[in-house]
C-alpha positions in Angstrom: 124.5 86.3 93.8 121.3 86.2 95.8 122.1 83.1 97.8 120.9 84.7 101.0 117.5 85.6 99.5 117.2 82.2 97.9 117.8 80.6 101.3 115.1 82.8 102.7 112.7 81.8 99.9 113.5 78.1 100.7 112.4 78.5 104.2 109.3 80.7 103.9 106.8 78.3 102.4 103.1 78.7 103.1 100.8 76.9 100.8 98.7 73.8 101.2 98.6 71.5 98.1 95.0 70.5 97.4 93.8 67.3 95.7 90.3 66.2 94.9 88.5 64.2 97.6 87.6 60.8 96.4 84.1 59.5 97.1 84.1 56.6 99.5 81.3 54.2 100.4 81.1 55.4 104.0 81.8 58.4 106.1 85.1 57.1 107.5 86.7 56.3 104.2 85.4 59.5 102.6 87.0 61.6 105.3 90.2 59.6 105.4 90.9 59.7 101.7 89.5 63.1 101.3 91.8 64.4 103.9 94.7 63.9 101.5 93.3 66.9 99.7 92.9 69.3 102.5 95.9 68.7 104.7 96.8 71.5 107.1 100.3 72.8 107.1 102.2 73.9 110.1 105.7 75.4 110.8 109.1 74.1 111.8 111.8 76.3 113.3 113.1 76.4 109.7 110.0 76.4 107.4 106.4 77.4 107.2 103.8 75.4 105.3 104.9 71.8 105.3 102.1 69.3 104.6 100.6 67.0 107.2 100.0 64.2 104.7 97.0 62.0 104.5 95.0 61.6 107.7 94.8 57.9 108.3 91.8 55.9 109.1 91.9 55.4 112.9 90.0 53.7 115.7 88.6 57.0 116.7 84.8 57.6 116.5 84.3 59.5 113.2 80.9 61.1 112.7 78.7 59.6 110.1 77.9 62.0 107.2 74.5 63.8 107.5 74.0 63.4 103.8 74.7 60.5 101.4 75.1 61.4 97.7 72.4 60.1 95.4 73.3 57.3 93.0 72.6 59.5 89.9 74.9 62.2 91.3 77.5 59.7 92.3 78.0 58.5 88.7 78.5 62.1 87.5 80.8 62.8 90.4 83.0 59.9 89.5 83.3 61.1 85.9 84.3 64.5 87.3 87.0 62.8 89.4 88.4 61.0 86.4 88.5 64.3 84.5 90.2 66.0 87.4 92.8 63.3 87.7 93.6 63.5 84.0 94.1 67.3 84.4 91.0 68.3 82.5 89.7 70.8 85.0 87.0 72.4 82.7 85.4 69.0 82.2 85.7 68.2 86.0 84.1 71.6 86.8 81.2 71.0 84.5 80.7 67.5 86.0 80.8 68.8 89.6 78.4 71.6 88.9 76.0 69.1 87.3 76.3 67.0 90.4 75.0 69.9 92.5 72.0 70.3 90.1 71.2 66.6 90.7 72.0 66.7 94.4 72.3 70.2 95.9 73.7 68.8 99.2 76.6 66.9 97.6 79.3 68.5 99.7 82.1 66.5 98.0 81.3 68.3 94.7 81.3 71.7 96.6 84.7 71.0 98.0 86.0 69.8 94.6 84.8 73.0 93.0 86.7 74.8 95.6 89.9 72.9 94.8 89.4 73.9 91.1 88.9 77.5 92.0 92.0 77.5 94.2 94.1 76.0 91.5 93.0 78.7 89.2 94.0 81.4 91.8 90.3 82.3 92.5 90.6 82.4 96.3 87.2 84.1 96.9 85.3 81.4 95.0 87.3 78.7 96.7 86.4 80.1 100.1 82.7 80.2 99.2 82.7 76.6 98.0 84.5 75.4 101.2 82.0 77.2 103.4 79.2 75.6 101.5 80.7 72.2 101.9 81.1 72.7 105.7 77.6 74.0 105.9 76.3 70.9 104.1 78.5 68.5 106.1 79.9 70.1 109.3 82.4 67.3 109.9 83.8 67.1 106.3 87.5 67.4 107.1 88.9 68.3 103.6 86.8 71.4 103.5 87.5 72.3 107.1 91.3 71.9 106.6 91.2 73.8 103.2 89.3 76.7 104.7 91.5 76.9 107.8 94.6 76.9 105.6 93.2 79.8 103.6 92.8 81.7 106.8 96.4 81.0 107.7 97.6 82.2 104.4 95.6 85.4 104.9 97.4 85.9 108.2 94.3 85.0 110.3 95.9 82.1 112.2 93.8 82.8 115.2 90.7 82.4 113.1 91.9 79.0 111.9 92.6 78.0 115.5 89.2 79.0 116.6 87.5 77.0 113.8 89.4 73.8 114.7 88.9 74.3 118.4 85.2 74.4 117.8 85.4 71.3 115.6 87.5 69.4 118.2 84.9 70.2 120.9 82.1 69.1 118.5 83.9 65.9 117.5 86.2 65.0 120.4 86.9 61.5 119.2 87.5 62.3 115.6 91.2 61.8 115.2 91.3 63.6 111.8 90.0 66.8 113.4 92.4 66.5 116.3 95.3 66.1 114.0 94.3 69.1 112.0 93.7 71.1 115.1 97.3 70.2 116.1 98.5 71.5 112.8 96.9 74.9 113.1 98.2 75.2 116.7 101.7 74.6 115.3 101.0 77.3 112.7 100.1 79.6 115.6 103.4 78.6 117.3 101.5 77.1 120.2 103.7 74.0 120.2 102.9 72.5 123.6 99.2 72.8 123.0 99.7 71.0 119.7 101.5 68.2 121.5 98.8 67.9 124.1 96.1 67.7 121.4 98.1 65.0 119.6 98.4 63.1 122.8 94.6 63.1 123.0 94.5 61.6 119.5 97.0 58.9 120.6 94.7 58.0 123.5 92.2 57.1 120.9 94.7 55.2 118.7 98.1 54.7 120.2 99.6 53.8 116.8 98.2 56.7 114.9 101.2 57.8 112.8 99.7 61.2 112.0 99.3 62.2 115.7 102.9 61.0 116.2 104.0 63.1 113.3 102.6 66.3 114.8 104.3 65.6 118.1 107.6 65.3 116.2 106.9 68.4 114.2 106.1 70.5 117.3 109.1 69.1 119.1 111.3 70.1 116.1 109.9 73.6 116.4 110.9 73.7 120.0 114.4 72.8 119.0 114.3 69.3 120.3 115.8 67.8 117.2 116.9 64.4 118.6 113.4 63.8 120.0 111.8 64.9 116.7 114.0 62.5 114.7 113.2 59.6 117.1 109.5 60.3 116.6 109.9 60.5 112.8 111.7 57.2 112.7 108.7 55.7 114.6 106.3 57.2 112.1 108.2 55.6 109.2 108.0 52.2 110.9 104.3 52.5 110.9 104.0 54.3 107.5 107.1 54.2 105.3 105.3 56.4 102.7 104.7 59.3 105.0 105.9 62.2 102.8 106.1 64.8 105.4 108.7 63.0 107.5 111.1 63.3 104.6 110.1 66.9 104.1 110.8 67.8 107.7 114.0 65.7 107.8 115.3 67.6 104.9 115.5 70.8 107.0 117.4 68.9 109.7 119.9 67.8 107.0 120.2 71.4 105.8 121.1 72.6 109.3 123.7 69.8 109.4 125.2 71.2 106.1 124.1 68.1 104.2 122.6 69.7 101.1 122.7 66.6 98.9 120.9 64.6 101.6 118.3 67.4 101.9 117.8 67.3 98.2 117.3 63.5 98.3 114.7 63.9 101.1 112.8 66.6 99.3 112.8 64.4 96.2 111.5 61.4 98.2 108.7 63.6 99.7 107.6 64.5 96.1 107.8 60.9 95.0 105.6 59.9 97.9 103.2 62.7 97.3 103.2 64.1 93.7 101.1 67.1 94.6 103.4 68.1 97.6 103.8 71.8 96.6 106.0 72.7 99.6 108.5 70.0 98.9 108.6 70.9 95.2 109.1 74.5 96.1 112.0 73.7 98.4 113.5 71.2 96.0 113.4 73.8 93.2 115.0 76.4 95.4 117.9 74.0 96.3 118.4 73.3 92.6 118.5 77.1 92.1 121.1 77.5 94.9 123.1 74.7 93.2 123.0 76.4 89.8 120.7 73.7 88.3 118.4 76.3 86.8 116.7 74.0 84.3 115.9 71.6 87.1 114.6 74.4 89.2 112.4 75.8 86.5 111.0 72.3 85.7 110.0 71.4 89.3 108.7 74.9 90.1 106.5 74.9 87.0 105.1 71.6 88.1 104.4 73.1 91.5 102.7 76.1 89.9 100.3 73.8 88.0 98.9 72.9 91.5 99.3 76.2 93.3 99.3 79.1 90.8 98.3 81.7 93.4 101.1 81.0 95.9 103.2 84.2 95.8 106.4 82.7 97.3 106.3 80.0 94.7 106.0 82.5 91.9 108.9 84.4 93.4 111.2 81.4 93.4 110.1 80.5 89.9 111.0 84.0 88.8 114.5 83.6 90.4 114.9 80.3 88.6 114.0 81.9 85.3 116.5 84.7 86.0 119.2 82.1 86.6 118.3 80.4 83.3 118.7 83.8 81.5 115.0 83.9 80.6 114.7 87.6 81.5 111.2 88.5 80.2 109.7 85.4 81.7 111.5 86.1 85.0 110.1 89.6 85.1 106.6 88.3 84.4 106.8 85.7 87.3 108.2 88.2 89.7 105.6 90.8 88.8 102.9 88.1 89.3 104.4 87.3 92.7 104.1 91.0 93.7 100.5 91.2 92.4 99.6 88.1 94.4 101.1 89.5 97.6 101.8 93.2 97.6 103.5 92.8 101.0 106.1 90.4 99.5 109.0 92.8 99.6 111.3 90.1 98.2 109.6 90.5 94.8 110.8 94.2 94.7 114.3 93.2 95.5 114.4 90.3 93.0 113.1 92.5 90.3 115.9 94.9 91.1 118.4 92.0 90.9 116.9 91.0 87.6 117.5 94.4 86.0 120.9 94.4 87.5 122.1 91.1 85.9 120.0 90.9 82.8 121.8 91.5 79.5 118.6 92.3 77.7 115.2 93.4 79.1 112.5 95.8 78.0 114.6 97.0 75.1 116.6 99.1 77.6 120.3 99.8 77.3 122.6 98.7 80.1 122.6 102.1 81.8 118.8 102.4 81.8 118.6 98.9 83.3 121.0 99.8 86.1 119.0 102.9 86.9 115.8 100.8 87.1 117.6 98.3 89.4 118.7 101.3 91.6 115.2 102.5 91.8 113.8 99.1 92.8 116.5 98.5 95.4 115.7 101.9 96.9 112.0 101.0 96.9 112.9 97.8 98.6 114.9 99.6 101.3 111.9 101.8 102.0 109.5 98.9 102.1 111.5 96.9 104.7 111.4 99.6 107.3 113.6 99.0 110.3 114.7 95.5 109.5 118.5 95.9 110.0 119.6 92.7 108.2 117.5 93.5 105.1 118.5 97.1 105.2 122.2 96.1 105.2 121.5 93.8 102.2 119.6 96.5 100.3 122.4 99.1 101.0 125.0 96.7 99.8 123.2 96.2 96.4 122.5 99.9 96.1 126.2 100.6 96.5 127.0 97.9 93.9 124.6 99.2 91.4 125.8 102.8 91.9 129.3 101.7 91.2 128.1 99.8 88.2 126.3 102.9 87.0 129.4 105.0 87.4 131.5 102.4 85.6 128.9 102.3 82.8 128.8 106.1 82.6 132.6 106.2 82.4 132.6 103.5 79.7 129.9 105.3 77.7 131.9 108.6 78.1 135.1 106.9 77.0 133.2 105.4 74.0 131.8 108.8 73.2 135.3 110.4 73.4 136.7 107.7 71.3 134.0 108.1 68.8 134.6 111.9 68.7 138.3 111.3 68.4 137.8 108.9 65.6 135.3 111.2 63.9 137.8 114.1 64.2 140.6 112.0 62.8 138.4 110.8 60.0 137.5 114.4 59.2 141.2 115.4 59.3 142.0 112.4 57.0 139.3 113.4 54.7 140.5 117.1 54.6 144.1 116.0 53.9 142.9 113.7 51.2 140.8 116.5 49.7 143.8 118.9 50.0 146.0 116.3 48.3 143.5 115.8 45.6 143.2 119.5 45.0 146.9 119.8 45.0 147.2 117.0 42.5 144.6 118.7 40.3 146.6 121.9 40.4 149.9 120.1 39.6 148.2 118.3 36.7 146.8 121.5 35.3 150.1 123.2 35.6 151.8 120.4 33.7 149.2 120.6 30.9 149.7 124.4 30.7 153.5 123.8 30.4 153.1 121.3 27.6 150.7 123.6 25.8 153.1 126.6 26.0 155.9 124.4 24.8 154.0 123.3 21.8 153.2 127.0 21.0 156.8 128.0 21.3 157.9 125.2 19.0 155.2 126.2 16.5 156.5 129.9 16.5 160.0 128.9 15.7 
């Protein structure tokens, strides 16, 4: 029913999946592996928020860390990492906080605490931790990327661009920074600038798959699909496990009408990177479009375990629950999406749709649910302003709901009239039965009187 909106939800993805940054023995390894956690996401002509993947170790000159974690702190940090990987975030948090008591400059622990805060939906605390990590180690790429991505999600794309431009000027031979700079330029729709920055990275390492990937991504945004695919193929020759190539290629397959192929590519992207939230979101949405509601709920729940504060993901999860007929849970998810992003007008629409199709919700009768749906669709129409395509869609559903209300009112009126007719007939039947009963009593009494008189007459004679 809401295929168009589901398609929109498929395309508008804007969250960066975060992982914990492993502690390496040296600056280069730390940043290369840690970058898997803080990947910046850019935009295609079709989608927002796809992940850049791990930033590979390159021949570029990466800055040496200004601080090396103490041995005592390193042991505690590693125990925190084990807890984090096992999903025990409380234990991980305790360990990382203990690290900072032992070594207050341990920027890896600051960043990891930011990841935990972000996974819990505490964006303010996450921001604070990322800033502390960047202050302690200005070149620490996971924190730089995570903080910039937060700015993008807040709508401050220019702020993210300014940050990465400063970092690129500060570390002109750090390929990881250049690649991340290209990502935020893509987010800002400054595609040619992104290509130019990626070419700078390729001058430092001509086989850097990540720099190639960004050129392919920016080319795709420019509508140069054949060039983009050629670049993606080259990336896969260098790194067959590059998840984002499969993610981006899935959108090309969708535009070609190859939904099954797109699903396969999204699944491959998730297989290559298990915390790839954007791929999980889009895979779940395609399952939803296909009517595979249980599959959609399962993959979207998995994505939410990584990104609980991503409003669009909550929205899609609510729609999947609606499709599965889990009405109260669907309402909770859609309401949560609206709370996370009050500007997300799709949540208002989808709540209206939920009340429209639900067979049971809030203990309301069908007519009351329809009136609530009408109210929500009207609110949605007011919220979208002058968007003609959305207004047409809202008007369509308002008309459908109004017709449904009229039909339900007629049905209820007909039921009322039938009930009244039945009650009247039952009353008439009861009256007739009573009359017949009274008449029977009279006849019986008359018969007894006749018999008595007869006996008296016979006794007289």
